[in-house]
C-alpha positions in Angstrom: -110.2 -39.9 101.2 -106.9 -40.5 99.5 -106.9 -43.0 96.7 -103.7 -44.9 96.0 -103.4 -46.5 92.5 -100.4 -48.9 92.0 -99.4 -50.0 88.5 -97.4 -53.2 88.7 -96.8 -56.6 87.0 -96.9 -58.4 90.3 -100.2 -57.4 91.9 -100.2 -60.4 94.3 -97.2 -59.0 96.2 -99.5 -56.6 98.0 -102.3 -58.9 99.1 -101.0 -59.8 102.7 -99.6 -56.4 103.5 -102.6 -54.2 102.6 -105.0 -56.6 104.3 -103.4 -56.4 107.6 -103.0 -54.0 110.6 -103.9 -50.3 110.4 -103.8 -50.2 106.6 -106.7 -52.7 106.4 -108.6 -50.7 109.1 -108.1 -47.4 107.3 -109.6 -49.0 104.1 -112.6 -50.3 106.0 -113.2 -46.9 107.5 -112.9 -45.4 104.0 -110.1 -43.1 105.0 -108.0 -44.4 102.1 -108.6 -46.5 99.1 -105.9 -48.8 97.5 -106.3 -50.2 94.0 -103.7 -52.6 92.5 -103.6 -52.4 88.7 -102.0 -55.2 86.7 -100.0 -53.6 84.0 -100.6 -56.6 81.7 -104.2 -55.5 81.4 -103.1 -52.7 79.0 -101.3 -55.0 76.6 -102.6 -56.2 73.2 -100.7 -59.3 72.3 -101.6 -62.8 73.5 -98.5 -63.1 75.7 -99.4 -59.8 77.5 -95.9 -58.5 76.9 -94.8 -55.5 79.0 -91.1 -55.4 78.4 -88.5 -55.5 75.6 -84.8 -55.3 75.0 -83.1 -51.9 75.5 -82.0 -49.8 72.5 -78.3 -49.6 72.4 -77.8 -53.0 73.8 -77.2 -54.2 77.3 -78.4 -57.0 79.7 -81.9 -57.4 80.9 -85.3 -56.0 79.8 -87.0 -52.7 80.1 -90.7 -52.0 80.7 -92.3 -50.4 77.7 -93.8 -46.9 77.7 -97.1 -47.8 75.8 -98.8 -50.0 78.4 -97.7 -47.7 81.3 -99.1 -44.7 79.4 -102.4 -46.5 78.8 -102.7 -47.6 82.4 -102.0 -44.2 83.9 -104.3 -42.5 81.5 -107.1 -44.8 82.5 -106.6 -44.6 86.3 -106.5 -40.8 86.1 -110.2 -40.9 85.2 -111.0 -41.5 88.9 -110.4 -37.7 89.5 -110.4 -36.2 86.0 -108.5 -32.9 86.0 -107.7 -33.1 89.7 -105.1 -30.7 90.9 -104.5 -32.8 94.0 -102.9 -35.7 92.2 -99.4 -36.9 91.7 -98.0 -39.6 89.4 -94.9 -41.1 91.0 -92.2 -43.2 89.4 -89.9 -45.1 91.8 -86.3 -45.1 90.7 -82.9 -45.0 92.5 -82.2 -41.8 90.6 -85.2 -40.1 92.1 -85.5 -37.6 95.0 -85.1 -39.1 98.4 -88.4 -39.8 100.1 -88.7 -38.1 103.5 -91.2 -37.1 106.2 -91.8 -33.7 104.7 -92.8 -35.3 101.4 -95.1 -37.7 103.3 -96.9 -34.7 104.8 -97.3 -33.0 101.4 -98.7 -36.2 99.9 -101.1 -36.6 102.7 -102.9 -33.5 101.4 -103.5 -35.1 98.0 -106.6 -37.0 97.0 -105.0 -39.3 94.3 -101.6 -40.8 94.2 -100.6 -43.0 91.2 -97.5 -45.1 91.5 -95.6 -46.8 88.7 -93.5 -49.8 89.9 -90.6 -50.6 87.7 -89.1 -54.1 87.3 -86.1 -55.8 85.5 -83.6 -53.1 84.3 -86.0 -50.2 84.7 -88.7 -48.3 82.8 -88.5 -46.6 79.4 -87.2 -43.1 80.2 -90.1 -41.5 78.4 -92.3 -42.4 81.4 -90.1 -40.2 83.6 -90.0 -37.4 81.1 -93.6 -37.2 79.9 -95.9 -39.1 82.3 -94.6 -39.0 85.9 -94.8 -35.8 88.0 -92.1 -37.0 90.4 -89.3 -39.6 90.5 -88.8 -40.9 94.0 -86.2 -43.1 95.8 -86.5 -44.6 99.2 -82.7 -45.0 99.7 -79.3 -45.2 98.1 -79.6 -48.9 97.0 -81.2 -50.8 94.2 -84.2 -53.1 94.6 -85.8 -55.6 92.2 -88.8 -53.4 91.7 -91.0 -50.5 92.9 -93.4 -52.6 94.9 -91.6 -52.2 98.3 -91.2 -48.4 97.8 -95.0 -48.2 97.1 -95.7 -49.9 100.4 -93.3 -47.6 102.2 -94.9 -44.5 100.7 -98.5 -45.7 101.4 -97.7 -46.5 105.0 -95.9 -43.2 105.7 -98.7 -41.2 104.1 -101.6 -43.2 105.6 -100.5 -42.8 109.2 -100.8 -39.0 108.7 -104.5 -39.2 107.6 -106.7 -38.1 110.5 -108.4 -41.1 112.1 -106.0 -43.7 111.0 -104.0 -43.9 114.3 -107.2 -43.6 116.4 -106.2 -40.9 118.9 -105.0 -37.6 117.2 -102.7 -37.0 120.2 -100.6 -40.1 119.2 -99.6 -38.2 116.1 -99.7 -34.6 117.2 -97.3 -35.0 120.1 -94.5 -36.0 117.7 -95.1 -33.4 115.0 -92.6 -30.5 114.7 -93.4 -27.0 113.3 -91.4 -27.9 110.3 -93.6 -31.0 109.8 -90.8 -33.2 110.9 -91.2 -36.1 113.2 -89.8 -36.6 116.8 -88.4 -40.0 117.9 -87.2 -40.8 121.3 -86.5 -44.1 123.2 -89.5 -46.0 124.6 -89.7 -48.5 127.4 -92.4 -50.7 128.9 -92.8 -53.6 131.5 -90.9 -55.2 133.1 -88.9 -52.5 134.9 -85.9 -54.9 135.1 -85.3 -57.6 132.5 -82.8 -60.4 133.3 -81.7 -62.0 130.0 -79.3 -64.2 131.9 -77.9 -64.6 135.5 -76.1 -61.5 136.7 -77.3 -59.3 133.9 -80.0 -56.6 134.4 -81.5 -54.4 131.7 -83.2 -51.5 133.6 -85.6 -48.8 132.5 -84.2 -45.3 133.2 -85.3 -44.3 136.6 -86.6 -40.9 135.5 -89.4 -42.6 133.5 -90.6 -44.4 136.7 -90.5 -41.2 138.8 -93.9 -39.8 137.9 -92.3 -36.4 137.5 -93.7 -35.3 134.1 -91.4 -32.3 133.9 -88.3 -34.4 134.3 -89.7 -37.0 131.9 -90.2 -34.4 129.3 -86.7 -33.0 129.8 -85.3 -36.6 129.5 -87.2 -37.2 126.2 -86.0 -33.9 124.7 -82.4 -34.7 125.6 -82.6 -38.1 123.9 -84.9 -37.2 121.0 -84.1 -37.2 117.3 -85.9 -34.9 115.0 -86.5 -36.4 111.6 -87.4 -33.9 108.9 -87.1 -33.3 105.2 -84.5 -31.2 103.5 
């Protein structure tokens, strides 16, 4: 089982997503476990303050190091001293998340994710607490909650038993642990969106000739792999 711990100030964001589809089924089957940790739990003032103004001036607020340190220290107790654990901080400055990293993470048993908000997180979290800084793309988001969902889905689908039939996953895995994508079609064979227009399924896919179908897929495939 992989346990995913998310540290966030907006725990309710995840409710619908993680209680739907294959993610929900994976949790029920105890293939994965997801725990959402409200960062405000590790504050001491009556307002549950988690952010403050940045030193040196500037607009916006920055998440403080102390509550994040306390939160991650506590959630680490699930697997004390575990070597198969990573603490991840989501930031646009981080290493680009890819399929190769998803495979590496699928071999862990504990993944802790810190979700930033506002203008970011105190840099001491990146330097002293996180094992990895990760980005899901060259753009800025309002927080790390969406990246956490992306990472969990990408990793979870690689856990044996999540997709049901192992062949669904194995047929698209490359030797480099990349992923193969190719165009897919289903019924109807011909779709008429309007009069005089026909969108057809490629004839080779209807031929029943498995060799030719495989050749067609190889010709049109795209291999997605990490650097």
